[in-house]
N, C-alpha and C positions, 0 to 999 in steps of 0.2 A: 504493500500500500504506500502511496506517495506521501511524503511528509506534509504537515498542514500548510506550510508556506507555499509549496508547489500546488496543493489543492486550491488555495486561495487565488494564486496567479491564474490557474486554469479557469476558475469560476469567473474572475474578472474578464478574462479574454472572451468567454462565452457571452457575458453580458454585453461587451462592446460589439461583438458580432451581431447579437440580437438587435441592439439599438440601430445598427446600420442596415438591418434587413438582410444580413448574410447568414448563410448556413454553412458551418464548417464541416468538411468531410475529412476522411483519413488522408486524402491525397490532395487537398486543396480546399477551395471555398466556392460557394454559389451565392449570387446576389441577384434579386429580381429588381431590375432597373425600372421597368414598367410592365404592365400586364403582358405576359407572353414573351418578354425579352429578358434574358438572363446574362449576367456577367460571370464567366468561369475563370477563376484564377488558379493556375496549375503550377506546381513546383517542377521546374525543368532541370535543376542541377544546382551546383554550388560554385561560387566564384573561385577560381583557382588560387587567388592570392588572399582575399579577405575571408573566404569560407562562408560568406553570407549566401542565403538561398536566393536563387534567381527564379523569378516567376514569369509566367506568360498569361496575358489576359485575352480571353476569347469571348465573343458575343454569340449567343445561341438563341434561336427562336423556337418556342415550343412550350410544353408544360414542364413542371418541376421534375417529374420522373425521367423524361427524356434528357433533360439538361444534366441530371445527376449521372445518367448512364454515359452520356458523351464525355462528361468530366472524368469519369472513371476510365474510359477508353484512352483519353489523352494522357492521363496520369500513368497508366500502364505502359503506354508507348515510351514516354520519357523515362520511366523507371528502367525499362529494358535498355534504352540507350546508355543510361548511367551505369548499368551493370556491365555493359560491354566496355565502357571506358573507365572502369573503376580504378585502374592502375595509372590513368593518365596524369593525375597530379604529381606523380613521382617519376614518370618516365623521363629519361635523359635524351638529349639530342642523339647520342650515339645509339641508344636502344631503339629510338624511333626510326633512325636511318636503317637499322637492321630489319625492323618490321616492314618498312616500306619496300626494301629490296626483295623481301621474301613474298610480298603480296603478288597477286595476279595482275599483270599489266600487259598491254598490247604493245610492247616495245620491240624495236629492232634489236638484234644482238649487239650491234655497235652502240646503240643508245644505252642498253643495259651496261655494257662495258664502261662507257663514259661515266654514268651515274655511280657505278661501283667504285671507280677510281676516285671520284670526288668524295664519295661517302667515306672511303677509307681514310683520307686525309682529314676530313671533318671530325671523324671519331677520334683520331689520334690528337687532335688539337684540343686546347683548353675548352673551347666551346662545346666539345662533345660530351663533357661531364656535366654541363648545365641542364637544369630541368626545363623542359620545353615550355611549361605553363608560366614560368617566370622569366623567360627569355625576352630581351628588349632589343629594339632597333639599335640603341647605342652600343650594346654588347656586340652585335653583329658588325657594326661599323668599326669598332675597335679591332675585331678579328681581321677584317679586311685590311686595315692599316698595318696590322702585324704581318699579314701575309705579304703585303707589298714591300715592307721593310726587309723581309726575308728573301726577296728576289723573285717572288711569283709574278708572272706576267698578267696583264689586264685580262686576257682571255681565260687564264686559269682562275683568277679571282672571280670573274663573272660566272664561270662554270660551277665553282663551289657554291656561290650564292644561289644560282638557279636550282642546284640539287637540294640545298637546304630548304628553299621556299617550296619546291615541289613536294618534298617529303612532308612538310608541315601542312600544306594545303590538302594533301591526301589524307592525313590524320584528321584534319578538321571535317572534311567531307564524309569520312567514314565514322564520325562521332567518337573517335579515339580521344580527342581533346575537345573541350567546349569553347575555347577562345583561340583565335588565330593571332599569335603575338606579333607577327610582322606583316600582316595583310597590307597595311598602308605604306610599307617601306618601299622606297624605290631602289632598284638595284644599281650596280655600277653603270656609268655612262657607256653607251654603246661605242665601240671603237669605230674609227672611220671605215667605211666599206672598202673592200679590196678593189683596186682599180683594174680595169682590163689591161691586157697586154697592148703595147703600142703596135701600130702596124709594122714598124721597123723590126721589132722583136719577132712578131709572127712571121714576117717574110724570112727572117734569118732561120727560124725553126724549120719552115717548109723547105727552104733552099738546102739546109744542111741535111735534112732527111732524104731529099731527092738525090743529092750528091752522093750520099753513102750508098744508096741503092745502085747508082751508076757505077761507082767504084767496085762494089761487090760483084756486079755482073761482069765488069771488065776483068776482074782478077779471079774469076771463077775457074779454077783448074780441076774441077770435078772431084776434089777431095772432100772428105767429111767436114773438115774444118771450114773450108770455103763455102760449103753448102749451108752450114749453120750461120756463118756471117751474113750470107745473102738473105737467108730466111728471117733473121732478126732485123736486118735493115728494112726489109719489105714490111714487116709488121710495125716497125717504128713509124714508117711513112703513113701507113693506114691509120695508126693510132692518132697521130697529129691531125691528119685530115678529118677523121671522125670527130675528135674532140672539138676542133675549131668549127666544124660544120653543125653538129647537133647540140653542143653544150651539155652532153650527157655527163653524169657523175662518174667518178672513177670506178665505183662498184658496179655501175650499170655497164660500163665499157668492158669490164672484166667478164661479165656474164653473157656477153653477146655470143649468139650462135649463127652459123651460116644461114640457117633457115629464117632468121629474123628479118632479112632484107628481101623484099619481094619487088623486083624492078627497082624503083627508087623509094619505095615506102619502107621505112625501118620501124619495126615493132619492138619497143622496149618493154619487156614483160617480166624481167627479173633483175636482181642485183645481188651482189655478194656483200654481206654485212658480217664483220668479225668472223670471216672464214666460212660463213654459212650462206647457202643459196636461199634467197628469200624474194619478196616482192620489192618493187621500187620504193623509195622513201615515202612517197605519197600514198602508197598502198594500192595504187591503180596503174594499170597498163596505159601506155600511150603510143600513138603512131605519129610519125612525122616524115616529111619528104626530105631526102638528102639531095645535095647537088649532083648534077650529072657527072662531073669529074669524080666525085667521091664514090658514087655508085659504080661507075666504070672501073675504078681502081679496085674496089671490093670484089667484083665479079671476075676481073682479070686475074687477080692474085689467087682467088679460090680455084680457078681452072689450072693455073700454073702449079700450085701446090699439089693438086691431085695428079697432074701429069708427071710430077717428079717422083711419085711414090711407085712402088712395085705394082704390077698389074693386079695382083690379088689383094692389095691393100686399099681400103676405102678411107678417104679423108674423114677425120673425126668431126665432131659437132662444134668445137670451140674455135672462135675466130683468133683469139690471142692465146698462144700455147707455147710451152717451152720445147715441144718436140715437133718434128716435121709432120708427124701423123695427126696432130691436133686432137689426140684422144684425151688430153688433160688440159685444164685451163690454168692460166696464170693466176696468182693471187693478186689482190689489189696492191699489196706492197711491192710485189715483183713488177707489176705494171708501172708503178711509180718510180722504181729504181731504173727501169729502162728509159723512162722519160727524163729522169735526172741526168743520165749519161748523155742523152741526146742534147739536152739543154746546155750542158757544160761544153760540148763540142761546138754548139752554136753561139757560145759566149753570151747567153741570155740568162744570167743568174736569177732574175726575178720571175722567170717563167715557171708556172705550175699547171697541172691539168685543170685545177679548179679555176685558175685565172683565164684559161681558155673558155671555160663556162661563162665567166664574167664578160668576156669579150663578145660572145654571142648575145648575151642579154643586153649589153650596152648598145650594140649595133642596132638591135631591134627597137629598144626603148627610145633611142635617139631619133628614130624615124617615126615615133609615135605609135608603134605597134606593140602596145603593152600586152594585149591578149595573146598575140602570137608568141611573145616572149614567154608568157606563163605556160602556154601549151607546149612549147618546145623544151623548156627547162623542166617541166613536170611539177610545177608548183601547185599545191592543192588549192590555193586561193590567189586571185589577182592582187589582193592586199599585200601578200608576201613579196610579189614582184615589185610593187610600187614602193614598199618600205625599203627594199634593198637597193633599188636602182632609180629612185626619184631624182637623184642628182643628174641623171642623163636625159630627163624629159626635155623635149624642145620647148622653147618659149613660144607661146601662142598669143602674146599680147601686142604684136606689131600693129594690128588694126586699131587697137585702143590707143597706142602711142601716136599713131598717125592722126587720129581724130583729135587728141589733145593738142598735138603740134599745130594742126590746122586752126583750132580754136584760138590758140595763143597768137598765131601769126596774123589773125584778122581782128584782134582787139582794137586796132586803130580805126576800124569802121564804126566802133561804138561811140556815140556822143555822150559826153559827160553832162548829166542833168545839173542845171544850176550854174554852169560855167559862164564866165563873162563873155567868152567867145565860143559860140556853139560849134564853130569849126575846129576848135582845138581838140586834138586827139587825146585819148585817156593817158597815153604815155608819150608825151611829146619828145622826150629825150631818147626814146628807144629807136634805134636804127638797125634794121635787120637787112 
């Protein structure tokens, strides 16, 4: 039995509720605001810092019995949520990151690998031992300054912040935590977008790739070594041409098969992500038309490679392969290493496969063809294309500028009201 003081407090509370027209239940309270209209106040949880009860007010139309039943239903739902997140007030950032990585996500293998990399560093950092519910934006900013002082690049710091915010957002959406501590926090400033290759660098790449093919053909003495050199040079030329024509990602280029090109229409239906064959980044296939020269190079090389094999050997499916039979595909890192060697020979140290993708996008956006750029690059949303390449949009305000210029040039025709001399122009000292 409760002590007299507690009984008295309970009695006083019931009297207050009675005077206010409210009926207290085990899971909240019900108040009739006017006939048939009820206010339900439901306990939804506790504040992670103060511990005070957080309540939710709901308006219900109906009789008292239905209102009480609905209040019980809401209270049960929130009680279930609190039960699932009962350990949330004590979970640390490191523990939350581990839960987040173990949950079911529709991530690409490379995405999972990137998040796992950043989560490992976050867990080992001081911030990994902090409780999520007491985490503040100031503590996160202090951590980012500490990482910067330790030599971390802007992209690494931004990656760690994105992983941290994604994990906390997931926990909030799954009702593991009741409050999102850094919802309103802005992340690191986005770095400047990568610029496309200059036309000079692109010309050097193509010229170097073509020259290496000519040299390999001229020096082909029918030895195995000469055959490998020629085969690699031909693949390098096709790689540069495809990357500069289609803007495909490195993982998409790695996963290309000979059957993907039908005439001039290239179907990009797969990609390699963290050594696994999967769908393109957007999750959707796409088809695009390649240039006549690119298509002709593809078909010519495919025929030549087949002709060089033994009569009983069929050319394999993969376009980029370490073997002449093309039964195995190159890895994305292997494709990148080949491009790096070609880049070094061309003396274009800033060239990368991804910058060739930027070159395609910039070429199209500069012409005002944003939707064509989105389709060719495989962006899921035109907003992504605009966000990344807005700097390349052509100016469309020339008619506006001409209209303003014409207006300013003809201000001398305007008579100034109240002037002593009606013929005096508004700007007598202006001479154009």
